[in-house]
N, C-alpha and C positions, 0 to 999 in steps of 0.2 A: 448399914443395911437394917431393914426392919424385919428380916426373916433370917433363917439359917442358910439360905441359898449362898453359895460361894460368890465372893465379891467379883471374881473374874467373869462370872456369867452376866451380871448386871453391866459390867464394863463392856463386854462383848455386845450385848443388846444395844447399848448406847452408840457404839461405833457403827453397828449395822443401821440404826436409825438415822445417824448422821449421814451415812453413805447413801441411803435411800432418798433422803431429803435433798441431798446435793444432786443426785442423779436426775431428779424431776424438776430441778431449778429453783426449789424454795429456799435452799440454803446456798448462799452465794459468796460468803466471805469467810476467811480463815478465822476471824474473831468469833463469829457466831457458831461456826463449826466446833471450835474448841469448847464453847459453852455447852453445846448439845452433847458433846462427848464427855463432859466432865460433871455436869449437874445431874444428880440422881433423881429422875422422875418418881421413882418408887417411894421416896421419902415423902412426896407430896400427895400421893394417893395410896396410903396404906390399906384403904378399903374404898370401894366404889360400887356402883350399881351397874350391872350388865343388862342391856335391853332385851326383852322377850316380846317379840310382836306376835299377836294372836289374831286369827280371823274372827273368832267368835266372842270377842270380848276386848276390854281395854288393854293397852300395853302394860306389861308387868316389868318390874325392875328387880333383878336377882342380886342380893348382896354378895360381893366378892372381897375376899381377904386371903392372905397367906394361910391363916388358920382354917378357914372354911374350905377353901378351893385347892389348897396345896401350893407351896411356895413357888414351884416352877410355873404352874399355870398363872398364878397371880402376877408373877414377874413378867412373864411373857405378855400377858395382856396389858400391863402397865406400859410397855414399849411398843404396843401396836399404835399405828398412827390413827387414833380414834380419840374422840372427845368422851370422857368418863363422867357420868353424873355422880355427884357426891352428896346431894341433898334433895329431898322431895318436899313439896308443900311448905317450904320455908322452915322446916324444923326436923324432918326425919332424915337420919343418916343411916348408913348400912349397919353401924353398931346397935341401932334400935330395933332391928328386925332379924328374924331368923330364916324367914322364907320369902320368896318373891311377893312383892306388893305392887298395887297400882298407885299412881300419884302424879303430880306435876313437877318436873325438874325445875329447881330454883337455883342450883349452883352446880358448877362442873369444872373439870380440868379440860381445857380446850385441846383439840388434837394438835400435836406438835407441828405438823406441817403449816398450819395456819398461824400458830404462835410465832414460828421463826420467819415465815413470810412477812408477817406484820412488823417484826423487829427489823428485818432487812429493809422493808419499804419506808421505815421511819428515818433512815439515813443518819443514824447517830454517828458522831465522831467523838474521840476521847475528850473527856471533860464536860460533855453535855449533861445538863440537869434535866431529868425526865420525871414527869407526872404520869403515874399509871393509875388508870381508874378501873377498879375491879380487880382486887388482889386474888380472889378465888382461893385456889389451893396454894398459891405462892410460887408455882413452878415457872410461870412467865417472869415473875419477879426476880427469882433466882437467876434466870438466864440474863436478865438485865443487870443484876449485881455483878455477875461473872464478867460481863463485857465492859461495864462502865464504872464499877466500884459502888459498893453499898452506900457510900456518902452522897452519891449523885442521884439516888432513886428515892422518890416518895410514892407510896402506894396507898390508895384509898379503897376501903371495903365497908359496905353499908351494914353488913351483918356481923355483930360482935362475936358470935361463936365461930363464924367462918374465918374471921380475922384472927382469932386466937389460935385456931388450928394452923393457919398459915404462918403465924409467928413462930409457933413451936417447930414446924417443919423447916422454916428457913433456918432457924438456929441450929437444928440438927445438921443441916447441910453446911453450916458455917457462915450464914449470911445474917446481917442485922441492919436492914434498911429502915428508913423512917416509915412506920406504918400508922395510918390514921383510920380510925373508925368514924365513919360519917357518910354523908350523901355525896356520891361521886359527882353529882351535878354541880356542887359547890366547890369541887377541887380542893386545894389546900394552898394557903399562902405561905407555908413554912419554907418552901424551897424556891420561891418566885425570884426573878422571872424565869420560867422554864424555857429550855431550848426545844424540848420535844414533849407532846402529850399523846398518850396512847390509851385507848379504851378497849377493854375486853367485855364490855356489855354494850347493848345498842340503845341508841337515843332517837327521838323523833325530831330532834333539831340539835344544834351545837350549843351547849350550855354557855351562857354569857360570862360566867365566872372564869372559864378556861381562857377566854380572850383577855380578860382583865389580868390573868396571871401569866401572860405571854409577853412577847415583844416582837417587833418586826423581824420576820425571818423564822419565827417559831413554826415548826411543822406539827400539825395535829392530825392524827389518824383515828377515825371513829366510823363505826358502822351506823348508818342512818336506816332506821326501820320504821314501821308504822303498823296500823291495825288491820291491814289487809294483807299482810305477809310480804309486801315489797321490802327489799333490803339490799344494801350495797355498801361496800367499803369506800369511804371518802378520804382523800388526802388533801389537806388544806395547808396553805401558807399564810400566816398572819401578815397583813400588809400595812396595818396602822392601828390607830386607837379603836379597838373593838371591831376590826374589819378583817376579813380573810377571803381568799378565794382558792378554788381548786377544782377537782373533778373526781368522779367515781372511778375506782380502779377495776380492771377486768376480773371476771370470775365471780362465782358465788361465795358469799361470806354471810353467815348467819350467827348472831349471838343472842343470848337470852336478853330481853329488854331490861333496862334499868327499871327497878321496881315502880318508881313513880311514873314511868312511861309505858307501863303494862296497859292493855285494854281495859276500859271501864266496864262494869257490869251492863249487860244488855237487857233492855225492856222492849219487848215486842209491841208495837203500836197496833191500833185498830186498823186492820188491813182493808176495811171496807169504806172508811170515811174519806170523802173527797179524792177518790182515786181516778186516774185516767189510764186508759188501756190502749196499747198499740203494739205493733210488730217491731222487732229489732233484729238487725243483722249481726249485732255484736252480742254474743252469748256470754254466760258466766265463766267460760273457760279462761277469760282474761284474768279473772279473780283467783283461779286455782292453779294456774301455770306459772312457775317462777320464771321471771325474765323482765326485760324492760317494759313490756306491756302492762304487767302487773303493777310495777312501780309507778307507771303513769297513771293508771286507774287510782291508785292510792294518793298520788299527789293531787288528783282532781277532787277527791272527796276524803280528806285526811281524818275527818271525825267519824266516818262510817265504819261499820263492821259487817263481816260477811258471815252468814249462818247457812249451813247446809243441812237440810232435814232429810234429803234422799226421797225416792219414790215411795208411795204408799202412806205418806204422812198426811195429817190434816192441814199441814202448812205447805207453802210452796217449796219446791225442791231447793231453791236458792233464794236467799233474802239478804238484801243490803239494807241496813237500818242505821239510823243515827239518833242521838239523844233528843233532838228536837221533834221526834216522831216522823221525820222524813223517811221514806222507805222506797225500795224498788223490789218487786217480787217477780221472779221468773216463773212463767207457766210454759211447760213443754208443749209444742204443737208439732205436727208432721213437718219435718224438714227445717225446724228452727224453733224460735222462742217468741213468746208474747211477753211484754213487760208491763206490769201494773205498777204506777207510781202514785204516791200520796204524801201528804204532809206538806210543810211550807217550801221544801226544796225539791226539785226534780233531779234526784241523784244520778240516775242513769243518763239523762241528758248531758250532764257535766262529764261523765266518764266517756261517753261517745265523742264529745267535742275534743277532749284531751287525746284520746286514742287516735282520732282523725289527725290531729296535729302531728302526733308522732309518726303515723304512717306517711304523712306528707313530707316528713323529714327524711324518708327513706328507711323508716323502722331502724334508726340507729341503735347500735348496742350501748350497753350501759356506760362504757368508758367515754362515750361522747356526751354524757350528761355533765354539765358544769354546775358548781355551787358558788353562790356569792353570799357573804355574811356581812351584815351591817348592824349597827346598834338597834335599829327599829324593825328590821325584817330580814329573813333569810330566804333565798330563792334557789330553786333547781331549774336550769335552763337546758333546752335542747336546741340543735341547729335549726335556724329558721325564725328565731325570735320568740318562740313560745316559752313561757315560764310559769312556775307555780310557787306559791309561798308555803313555807314550812310552818307547822302549827305551833307558833311560840305560845308560852303561857307566862 
């Protein structure tokens, strides 16, 4: 324990968490239940940020620890089924601040229900060698060590300070897996070939190095995301030399993007040059509402980003913009929207066509989307034959 709170209280909280996760179907096997009941999550989040939403300003992040907040509250929060932010702006930790601050989350401890659901979906068996991409706090790593043995787990973390904190936490909990500081997109050849690969950050495509470090039958579990907010958990089976296929799994799954896959800085183009104007039946809600429609829009224009200015601004309420100066600006009119498009590509034409194909398929849910991976391209398919390429680099 990292506080004076009695050991029995933490054990009781772990048992309750395991029971709750089993009751809702996330925890399905005795092996993973034993891991949840025995791995002390509090060792991996001795301090974290609690979110404070505000109507009149940016979100604030309140530093939480046993010393600041009281051991009982801290421990109780540690075992809530919530993701806890542990770093802001790539460098700020709770130890660095005394009061609530604003910032952009860059590292976190994922909510336990998602962690165990993903481990269950990975379908590990005894002796499997696993590559974990995104060590984070190390809690998920510890669960994997408990289930498979530390010698079978290799974990990669891009941030050296985050990796060192995870290493110390894992050691306190009694685990010493192979920890690599590096780019998760490159994986690690140290434990190859891997039987399973699991990522706790999101990517715009499946990294090629992972396929090179796999073998036929390897299962890869990764969240595919993009710059318009569309996201989904994908389960792939490696079928051959740098080839794989699989599908999206049901439900919402969102992870912070791998740092190299984060959106690029946006430059707003000249909105008056070479533009054309027309009415559209498809409004910007498809960009702001999580679901398969948002994912389809993202697949259609994977290099585009959405900016919302709101009413009363000098800019359009909603703007879709791309680095080549292509843009689509939404102008509200009674009963609908007018779309203004400029630049070399007509972005909204592409989105409308993609969404029309999805609607023609019966507006299938995300688990009907399939993914194929080949050395030269990766595609997402929907029933009916329509598919879109993922933006490889």
